[in-house]
TITI-469495 format. One record per residue: residue in three letters; x, y, z of N, C-alpha, C in turn; residue number from 1. Coordinates in nm, 4 decimals, padded with zeros to 6 digits. Layout:
type,n.x,n.y,n.z,ca.x,ca.y,ca.z,c.x,c.y,c.z,seq
ALA,X,Y,Z,X,Y,Z,X,Y,Z,NUM
...
END
This chain:
type,n.x,n.y,n.z,ca.x,ca.y,ca.z,c.x,c.y,c.z,seq
MET,-04.9144,10.3079,-02.0670,-04.9156,10.3712,-01.8960,-04.8277,10.2818,-01.8888,1
VAL,-04.6992,10.3576,-01.8350,-04.5841,10.2877,-01.7666,-04.6080,10.3114,-01.6194,2
ASP,-04.5618,10.2017,-01.5658,-04.5745,10.1660,-01.4358,-04.4201,10.2322,-01.3315,3
SER,-04.4899,10.3290,-01.2511,-04.3798,10.4083,-01.1884,-04.3000,10.3275,-01.0741,4
LYS,-04.3471,10.1963,-01.0413,-04.2711,10.1534,-00.9169,-04.1343,10.0151,-00.9999,5
LEU,-04.1695,10.0179,-01.1004,-04.0922,09.9585,-01.2126,-03.9523,09.9908,-01.1662,6
PRO,-03.9231,10.0955,-01.1920,-03.7336,10.1322,-01.1393,-03.7265,10.0971,-01.0342,7
ASN,-03.8158,10.1084,-00.9340,-03.7767,10.0763,-00.7951,-03.7382,09.9122,-00.7455,8
ARG,-03.8502,09.8735,-00.8264,-03.8510,09.7160,-00.8164,-03.7187,09.6570,-00.8767,9
ARG,-03.6579,09.6958,-01.0065,-03.5402,09.6775,-01.0502,-03.4228,09.7347,-00.9576,10
ARG,-03.4445,09.8074,-00.8755,-03.3094,09.8730,-00.8229,-03.2973,09.7675,-00.7351,11
TRP,-03.4674,09.7316,-00.6496,-03.3964,09.5995,-00.5068,-03.4325,09.5051,-00.5927,12
LEU,-03.3704,09.4425,-00.6823,-03.3681,09.3396,-00.7424,-03.2228,09.3120,-00.7494,13
MET,-03.1654,09.4188,-00.8434,-03.0402,09.4426,-00.8627,-02.9362,09.4138,-00.6778,14
ILE,-02.9996,09.4723,-00.5791,-02.9763,09.4910,-00.4711,-02.9461,09.3685,-00.3916,15
ALA,-03.0424,09.3099,-00.4149,-03.0979,09.1417,-00.3754,-02.9738,09.0728,-00.4230,16
ALA,-02.9670,09.0934,-00.5504,-02.8525,08.9825,-00.6078,-02.7393,09.0385,-00.6026,17
ILE,-02.6923,09.1697,-00.6071,-02.5548,09.1958,-00.5007,-02.5749,09.1285,-00.3770,18
LEU,-02.6474,09.1252,-00.3158,-02.6389,09.0893,-00.1939,-02.6060,08.9291,-00.1529,19
MET,-02.6894,08.8523,-00.2398,-02.6942,08.7152,-00.2569,-02.5355,08.6748,-00.3328,20
LEU,-02.5065,08.7325,-00.4061,-02.3625,08.7508,-00.4520,-02.2442,08.7063,-00.3877,21
THR,-02.2698,08.8617,-00.2989,-02.1693,08.8878,-00.1850,-02.1652,08.7665,-00.1077,22
ALA,-02.2738,08.7301,-00.0296,-02.2975,08.6428,00.0570,-02.2486,08.4590,-00.0218,23
MET,-02.2932,08.4400,-00.1012,-02.2443,08.3272,-00.1921,-02.0846,08.3278,-00.2000,24
SER,-01.9996,08.4632,-00.1828,-01.8814,08.4785,-00.2363,-01.8150,08.4149,-00.0955,25
GLY,-01.8625,08.5168,00.0040,-01.8112,08.4962,00.1129,-01.8305,08.3535,00.1694,26
SER,-01.9374,08.3062,00.1818,-01.9442,08.1187,00.2090,-01.8501,08.0867,00.1294,27
TRP,-01.8195,08.0563,00.0186,-01.7343,07.9755,-00.0610,-01.6082,08.0107,00.0178,28
SER,-01.5549,08.1390,00.0155,-01.4337,08.1594,00.0739,-01.4129,08.1312,00.2255,29
SER,-01.4736,08.1016,00.2739,-01.5050,08.0568,00.4436,-01.4858,07.9103,00.3896,30
ARG,-01.5747,07.8564,00.3234,-01.5197,07.6895,00.3204,-01.3777,07.6639,00.2184,31
GLN,-01.3528,07.7204,00.1449,-01.2239,07.6813,00.0636,-01.1120,07.7104,00.1773,32
PHE,-01.1290,07.7943,00.2835,-01.0136,07.8335,00.3903,-01.0204,07.6980,00.4676,33
ASN,-01.1606,07.6517,00.5231,-01.1564,07.5676,00.6217,-01.1169,07.4530,00.5731,34
SER,-01.1472,07.4340,00.4267,-01.0734,07.3050,00.3740,-00.9160,07.2803,00.3523,35
LEU,-00.8549,07.4056,00.3046,-00.6973,07.4256,00.3116,-00.6476,07.4093,00.4526,36
ARG,-00.7653,07.4695,00.5684,-00.6876,07.4240,00.6851,-00.7047,07.2749,00.7562,37
ALA,-00.8193,07.1930,00.7140,-00.8227,07.1128,00.7183,-00.6993,06.9710,00.6664,38
ALA,-00.6699,07.0442,00.5367,-00.5856,06.9546,00.4822,-00.4212,06.9813,00.5264,39
GLU,-00.4027,07.1030,00.5995,-00.2414,07.1514,00.6596,-00.2520,07.0052,00.7683,40
PRO,-00.1015,06.9731,00.7724,-00.0868,06.8275,00.8553,-00.0727,06.8939,00.9651,41
ALA,-00.1512,06.8050,01.1052,-00.1533,06.8403,01.2465,-00.0234,06.8412,01.2903,42
PRO,00.0410,06.9088,01.3681,00.1936,06.9183,01.4203,00.1838,06.7483,01.4867,43
ALA,00.3019,06.6742,01.4863,00.3055,06.5169,01.5443,00.3212,06.5553,01.6768,44
THR,00.2590,06.4970,01.7323,00.2290,06.5003,01.9115,00.2753,06.3463,01.9847,45
VAL,00.3131,06.3569,02.0723,00.2921,06.2027,02.1622,00.2343,06.2530,02.2765,46
ARG,00.1771,06.1428,02.3642,00.1251,06.1615,02.5068,00.2022,06.1008,02.6084,47
LEU,00.2163,06.1701,02.7317,00.2617,06.1350,02.8271,00.1847,06.0920,02.9441,48
ILE,00.1458,06.0383,03.0382,00.1011,05.9617,03.1353,00.1947,05.9830,03.2894,49
VAL,00.2230,06.0341,03.3689,00.2725,05.9883,03.4924,00.1559,05.9267,03.5617,50
ASP,00.1720,05.8409,03.6453,00.0626,05.7490,03.7305,00.1437,05.7348,03.8594,51
TYR,00.0932,05.8327,03.9650,00.1558,05.7920,04.0715,00.1564,05.7115,04.1874,52
GLY,00.0394,05.6167,04.1405,00.0556,05.4988,04.1779,-00.0774,05.5002,04.3114,53
ASP,-00.1243,05.6286,04.3236,-00.1929,05.6628,04.4256,-00.3317,05.7265,04.3926,54
GLY,-00.3877,05.7240,04.2697,-00.4998,05.7759,04.2318,-00.4854,05.8819,04.1617,55
VAL,-00.3546,05.9391,04.1594,-00.2996,06.1041,04.1073,-00.2447,06.0533,03.9769,56
GLN,-00.2780,06.1008,03.8392,-00.2261,06.1240,03.7189,-00.2042,06.2822,03.6725,57
VAL,-00.0766,06.2798,03.6253,-00.0836,06.3784,03.4814,-00.0600,06.3316,03.3763,58
HIS,-00.1403,06.4201,03.2942,-00.1390,06.3972,03.1710,-00.0800,06.4972,03.0526,59
PHE,00.0114,06.4815,02.9792,00.0402,06.5589,02.8706,-00.0159,06.5212,02.7749,60
THR,-00.1140,06.5807,02.6918,-00.1668,06.5302,02.5898,-00.1251,06.5424,02.4408,61
ALA,-00.0043,06.6402,02.4542,00.0342,06.7052,02.3070,00.1526,06.7358,02.3353,62
LEU,00.2378,06.6701,02.3467,00.3968,06.7026,02.3439,00.4461,06.6904,02.2073,63
ALA,00.5310,06.8006,02.1513,00.5582,06.7795,02.0544,00.6606,06.6602,01.9707,64
TRP,00.6349,06.6035,01.9189,00.7334,06.5085,01.8747,00.8492,06.5397,01.7598,65
ARG,00.9561,06.4694,01.7736,01.0447,06.5240,01.6950,01.1390,06.3688,01.6287,66
GLU,01.1977,06.3478,01.5089,01.2436,06.2571,01.4711,01.3416,06.2006,01.5770,67
GLY,01.3717,06.0809,01.6004,01.4485,06.0180,01.7063,01.3947,06.0332,01.8345,68
MET,01.2797,06.0810,01.8863,01.2636,06.0874,02.0046,01.2622,06.0047,02.1270,69
THR,01.2941,06.0015,02.2048,01.2796,05.8863,02.2798,01.1975,05.8893,02.4076,70
VAL,01.1467,05.7677,02.4790,01.0778,05.8033,02.6166,01.1183,05.8941,02.7076,71
LEU,01.2439,05.9142,02.7495,01.3352,05.9949,02.8109,01.3202,06.1345,02.7835,72
ASP,01.3352,06.1382,02.6007,01.2695,06.2903,02.5418,01.1433,06.3506,02.5962,73
ALA,01.0474,06.2692,02.6032,00.9276,06.2809,02.6275,00.9500,06.3678,02.7852,74
LEU,00.9831,06.2511,02.8758,00.9937,06.3068,02.9792,01.0593,06.4376,03.0034,75
THR,01.1765,06.4854,02.9364,01.2257,06.5751,02.9391,01.1311,06.6767,02.8466,76
ALA,01.0795,06.6571,02.7652,00.9610,06.7838,02.7177,00.8841,06.8301,02.7996,77
ALA,00.7961,06.6727,02.9105,00.7171,06.7263,03.0163,00.7850,06.8266,03.1166,78
GLN,00.9345,06.8150,03.1539,00.9934,06.8812,03.2753,00.9860,07.0395,03.2086,79
ALA,00.9952,07.0704,03.0776,01.0341,07.1707,03.0173,00.8550,07.2382,02.9949,80
HIS,00.7933,07.1851,03.0380,00.6536,07.2296,02.9841,00.6255,07.3555,03.1320,81
ARG,00.5203,07.4419,03.0746,00.4827,07.5107,03.1756,00.4318,07.4789,03.2852,82
HIS,00.3603,07.3671,03.3033,00.3242,07.3329,03.4121,00.4159,07.1754,03.4203,83
GLY,00.5127,07.1391,03.4251,00.6088,07.0179,03.3918,00.6178,06.9767,03.5255,84
ILE,00.6522,06.8540,03.5083,00.7506,06.7813,03.6255,00.8652,06.7660,03.6476,85
SER,00.9303,06.7249,03.7379,01.0601,06.7124,03.7798,01.1016,06.5340,03.7623,86
PHE,01.1856,06.5483,03.7304,01.2626,06.3798,03.7457,01.4233,06.3520,03.7331,87
VAL,01.4420,06.2303,03.8144,01.5951,06.1915,03.8030,01.5833,06.0697,03.7010,88
HIS,01.7147,06.0924,03.6313,01.7827,05.9834,03.6161,01.9149,05.9416,03.5643,89
HIS,01.9739,05.8274,03.5690,02.1247,05.7760,03.5423,02.1128,05.6960,03.4069,90
GLY,02.2195,05.7292,03.4049,02.2972,05.6549,03.2371,02.2274,05.7064,03.1323,91
SER,02.2587,05.6674,03.0039,02.1807,05.7250,02.8661,02.1484,05.6013,02.8102,92
GLY,02.0992,05.6382,02.6598,02.0590,05.5136,02.5972,01.9926,05.4455,02.6658,93
SER,02.0368,05.2912,02.6159,01.9486,05.1621,02.6878,01.9978,05.1571,02.8124,94
THR,02.1119,05.2364,02.8993,02.1489,05.2162,03.0190,02.0501,05.3041,03.1354,95
ALA,01.9694,05.4110,03.0402,01.9116,05.4981,03.1013,01.7889,05.4219,03.1994,96
MET,01.7575,05.4890,03.3362,01.7046,05.4438,03.4165,01.6635,05.5534,03.4785,97
VAL,01.5236,05.5657,03.4924,01.4394,05.6878,03.5546,01.4590,05.6793,03.7307,98
THR,01.5207,05.7219,03.8125,01.4945,05.6785,03.9447,01.4078,05.7816,04.0182,99
LYS,01.3488,05.8757,03.9857,01.2603,05.9525,04.1132,01.1576,06.0384,03.9623,100
ILE,01.0450,06.0680,04.0056,00.9675,06.1774,03.9020,00.8666,06.2233,04.0416,101
GLY,00.8669,06.3600,04.0400,00.7904,06.4437,04.1106,00.8923,06.4160,04.2574,102
ASP,00.8217,06.3657,04.3788,00.8774,06.3376,04.4924,00.8986,06.1843,04.5191,103
LEU,00.8648,06.1317,04.4257,00.8293,05.9969,04.4669,01.0024,05.8668,04.4064,104
LYS,01.0626,05.8540,04.4687,01.2103,05.7819,04.4424,01.1736,05.6328,04.4069,105
ASN,01.2598,05.5448,04.3677,01.2406,05.4101,04.3416,01.3048,05.3468,04.4786,106
GLU,01.2417,05.2863,04.5251,01.2316,05.2378,04.6410,01.3162,05.0677,04.6397,107
GLY,01.3424,05.0335,04.5319,01.4525,04.8806,04.5328,01.4153,04.7788,04.4385,108
GLY,01.4672,04.7013,04.4329,01.4809,04.6076,04.3075,01.2986,04.5481,04.3095,109
ALA,01.3204,04.4097,04.2057,01.2112,04.3426,04.1613,01.1492,04.3001,04.3158,110
GLY,01.0188,04.3143,04.3566,00.9629,04.2721,04.4701,01.0151,04.3337,04.6008,111
GLU,01.0827,04.4467,04.5591,01.1332,04.4846,04.7163,01.0359,04.6152,04.7121,112
GLY,01.0061,04.6944,04.6335,00.9218,04.8064,04.6638,00.8952,04.8542,04.5284,113
LYS,00.8401,04.9698,04.5432,00.7999,05.0468,04.4356,00.8960,05.1055,04.3362,114
ASN,00.8610,05.0974,04.1970,00.9609,05.1944,04.1330,00.9310,05.2374,03.9987,115
TRP,00.9436,05.3325,03.9249,00.9233,05.3833,03.8177,00.9258,05.3246,03.6874,116
LEU,00.7998,05.2589,03.6280,00.8419,05.1351,03.5160,00.7507,05.1981,03.3887,117
TYR,00.8135,05.1929,03.2719,00.7052,05.2815,03.1775,00.6368,05.1492,03.1070,118
ARG,00.5450,05.1992,03.0206,00.4777,05.1055,02.9046,00.4843,05.2213,02.7825,119
LEU,00.4938,05.1670,02.6953,00.4671,05.2119,02.5263,00.3621,05.1567,02.4669,120
ASN,00.2639,05.2609,02.4708,00.1298,05.2123,02.3701,00.0664,05.0640,02.4199,121
ASP,00.1071,05.0749,02.5715,00.0191,04.9661,02.6280,00.1370,04.8338,02.6260,122
LYS,00.2421,04.8317,02.6107,00.3254,04.7738,02.6269,00.4110,04.7823,02.7171,123
PRO,00.4811,04.6717,02.7765,00.6001,04.7184,02.8828,00.6926,04.7504,02.7936,124
GLY,00.7942,04.8531,02.8579,00.9231,04.8776,02.7906,01.0487,04.7827,02.8334,125
GLU,01.1069,04.7601,02.6586,01.1787,04.6338,02.7029,01.3241,04.7043,02.6797,126
VAL,01.3299,04.8197,02.6884,01.4864,04.8960,02.7034,01.4674,04.9962,02.7695,127
GLY,01.6226,05.0493,02.7970,01.5910,05.2053,02.8746,01.5258,05.2918,02.7938,128
ALA,01.4700,05.3681,02.8908,01.3915,05.4917,02.8658,01.4770,05.6015,02.7324,129
GLY,01.6082,05.5682,02.7348,01.7073,05.6565,02.6145,01.6862,05.5730,02.5014,130
ALA,01.6780,05.4981,02.4933,01.6786,05.4217,02.3554,01.5369,05.3547,02.3328,131
ALA,01.4303,05.3551,02.3624,01.2765,05.3441,02.3271,01.2487,05.4924,02.2420,132
LYS,01.2166,05.4429,02.1125,01.2043,05.5280,02.0064,01.0583,05.5597,02.0227,133
LEU,01.0137,05.6742,01.9407,00.9043,05.7198,01.9592,00.8293,05.7511,01.8338,134
LYS,00.7105,05.7294,01.7794,00.6373,05.7731,01.6715,00.5565,05.8546,01.6947,135
PRO,00.5191,05.9177,01.6312,00.4089,06.0579,01.6337,00.2842,05.9618,01.7110,136
ALA,00.2020,06.0232,01.7852,00.1113,05.9705,01.8285,00.0866,05.8316,01.9538,137
ASP,00.2587,05.8262,01.9948,00.2787,05.7057,02.0694,00.2203,05.7714,02.2311,138
VAL,00.1611,05.6819,02.3164,00.1505,05.7051,02.4336,00.2531,05.6441,02.5323,139
VAL,00.3354,05.7134,02.6177,00.3771,05.6771,02.7333,00.3389,05.6506,02.8698,140
LEU,00.3106,05.5603,02.9294,00.2629,05.5731,03.0382,00.3884,05.5427,03.1596,141
TRP,00.4222,05.6016,03.2256,00.4974,05.5991,03.3597,00.4117,05.5713,03.5166,142
LYS,00.4082,05.4319,03.5797,00.3710,05.4130,03.6778,00.4590,05.3679,03.8011,143
PHE,00.4527,05.4397,03.9114,00.5171,05.3875,04.0394,00.4147,05.2920,04.0766,144
GLN,00.5230,05.1579,04.0888,00.4289,05.0582,04.1087,00.5602,04.9288,04.1747,145
ALA,00.4933,04.8385,04.2425,00.6252,04.7340,04.2416,00.5957,04.6625,04.1418,146
TYR,00.7040,04.6047,04.0954,00.7275,04.5167,04.0044,00.6066,04.4161,03.9828,147
ASP,00.5504,04.3822,03.8969,00.4963,04.2755,03.9060,00.4779,04.1893,03.7485,148
TYR,00.4978,04.1048,03.7504,00.5636,04.0085,03.6353,00.4293,04.0539,03.5710,149
ASN,00.2852,04.0309,03.5842,00.1874,04.0641,03.5015,00.2048,04.2235,03.4032,150
PHE,00.2743,04.2509,03.4560,00.3217,04.4294,03.4042,00.3727,04.3924,03.2758,151
ASN,00.4131,04.2547,03.2680,00.4853,04.2406,03.1051,00.3939,04.2054,03.0433,152
SER,00.2555,04.1451,03.0610,00.1389,04.0904,02.9663,00.0557,04.2095,02.9290,153
END
């Protein structure tokens, strides 16, 4: 006696096997795609923080980095951003001096008022903003404050 359910059972087994292979193939492709995406280098960026000294800060968390980029170039990139900032500077290279960011202008020399000072990776700037070279993942902080000799430590 031949079981009449056998052909149906085989058909269901074949369908199940095809579905399983299709699902495995799809997940393998997804894993492969994700591993390829993870292997792609992330674009190099720098961070820029502008601290107005009154509790307000503006953060640019991913400004595109390029070879030879300086602290001044990072400000320029932030200015060009859709939600950018404005700034004024004088000089270039090692003599570049930022005199205004937003609506806050430098007030005077050391101890006489607040001025825009920058830190690069939590170290005080040692050269003009136009000469301080950046590397990918660097963090630049511009802060409006009175010159504090502890700022250097």
